[in-house]
C-alpha positions as CSV (number, residue, x, y, z in Angstrom):
1,M,42.4,17.5,8.4
2,L,41.2,21.0,8.3
3,S,40.4,22.1,5.5
4,R,39.8,25.8,5.7
5,F,41.9,28.3,7.9
6,L,40.3,30.3,10.7
7,A,41.3,32.7,13.5
8,T,39.4,33.9,15.6
9,V,40.1,36.6,17.9
10,I,37.9,39.7,20.1
11,L,38.8,42.6,19.1
12,L,37.5,46.3,19.6
13,A,39.5,46.7,15.9
14,A,40.9,45.0,13.5
15,A,42.4,45.2,10.4
16,G,40.6,42.4,8.0
17,T,37.2,40.7,7.1
18,M,35.5,41.3,10.3
19,M,32.1,39.6,11.2
20,P,30.5,40.6,14.7
21,V,29.1,38.0,16.8
22,A,28.1,40.1,19.9
23,A,28.6,42.9,21.6
24,D,32.2,44.4,21.6
25,I,33.6,41.3,19.6
26,A,34.8,40.2,16.1
27,V,36.0,37.1,14.8
28,I,38.5,37.8,12.0
29,V,39.1,35.6,9.0
30,N,41.5,36.3,6.4
31,P,40.0,38.4,3.8
32,A,40.1,35.3,0.9
33,N,38.7,33.2,3.5
34,T,34.4,32.5,2.6
35,T,33.6,30.9,5.6
36,T,30.3,32.2,7.5
37,L,30.0,31.2,11.1
38,T,26.6,31.1,13.6
39,T,27.6,31.9,17.1
40,D,26.8,27.8,18.3
41,E,29.6,27.3,15.6
42,L,32.1,29.5,17.1
43,T,31.2,27.6,20.3
44,R,32.1,24.4,18.6
45,L,34.9,25.5,17.1
46,Y,36.5,26.6,20.2
47,T,35.1,23.8,22.4
48,G,36.3,21.4,20.4
49,R,33.3,19.9,19.0
50,S,34.3,21.3,15.0
51,S,37.4,20.0,13.4
52,A,36.9,21.3,10.1
53,L,38.3,24.6,10.8
54,A,41.7,25.9,12.9
55,A,40.9,28.2,15.4
56,V,43.8,30.8,17.2
57,N,43.3,32.6,20.2
58,L,45.0,35.4,22.1
59,A,46.7,34.4,25.2
60,E,44.7,33.4,28.7
61,S,46.4,36.3,30.4
62,S,44.7,38.8,27.9
63,P,41.9,40.7,29.2
64,L,40.3,40.4,25.9
65,R,40.4,36.6,25.8
66,G,38.3,36.6,28.9
67,Q,35.8,38.5,27.2
68,F,35.8,36.6,24.4
69,D,35.3,33.3,26.4
70,E,32.4,35.0,27.9
71,K,30.4,36.6,25.1
72,G,31.8,34.7,21.9
73,V,31.7,31.3,23.6
74,G,29.4,31.5,26.3
75,R,31.4,29.9,28.8
76,S,34.1,31.5,31.4
77,S,38.0,31.3,30.8
78,A,38.4,28.9,33.9
79,Q,35.5,26.6,32.5
80,L,36.9,26.4,28.7
81,K,40.8,25.7,30.6
82,A,38.9,23.0,32.5
83,H,36.9,21.7,29.6
84,W,40.2,21.7,27.3
85,S,42.5,20.6,30.3
86,K,39.9,17.2,30.3
87,L,40.0,17.0,26.6
88,V,43.9,17.3,26.1
89,F,44.1,14.5,29.4
90,T,42.1,11.9,27.3
91,G,43.9,12.6,24.0
92,K,40.6,14.0,22.4
93,G,41.5,17.1,21.4
94,S,43.9,20.3,21.3
95,P,43.1,23.8,22.4
96,P,43.6,26.3,19.7
97,L,46.9,28.0,18.9
98,E,47.5,31.0,21.4
99,L,49.4,34.3,20.3
100,A,50.5,36.8,22.7
101,S,49.0,40.0,21.4
102,E,46.5,41.1,18.7
103,A,48.8,42.2,16.3
104,A,50.4,38.8,16.4
105,V,47.3,37.0,15.7
106,I,46.3,39.7,12.9
107,E,49.2,39.0,11.4
108,H,49.3,35.0,11.6
109,V,45.3,35.3,10.0
110,A,46.9,37.7,6.7
111,K,49.7,34.8,6.3
112,N,47.6,31.9,6.5
113,L,45.0,31.2,3.7
114,M,44.3,27.5,4.1
115,L,45.9,24.7,6.1
């Protein structure tokens, strides 16, 4: 069971608490969430190797999503899609929730303190 809620997304400017990960990307969390992440932990979260936190991402069609995959997770969108397809097919995981816009992600983060 997930003990805390964490939502991340690449944003050039966003409301809420931000933590720089790499050039031009930021990880946003609800201001009440005091979780800190390293780049390695972020990669584990977005590849299903960490179940301690929940993640939210932009829709696959978003150009910002591709930048986040490359700079934040260190993999191309195609690599991540293949990775998640394998995990879903074998029943070993589910990819992060996808939302249609940056505004939808910010709203979701603002409304969800914990799971």
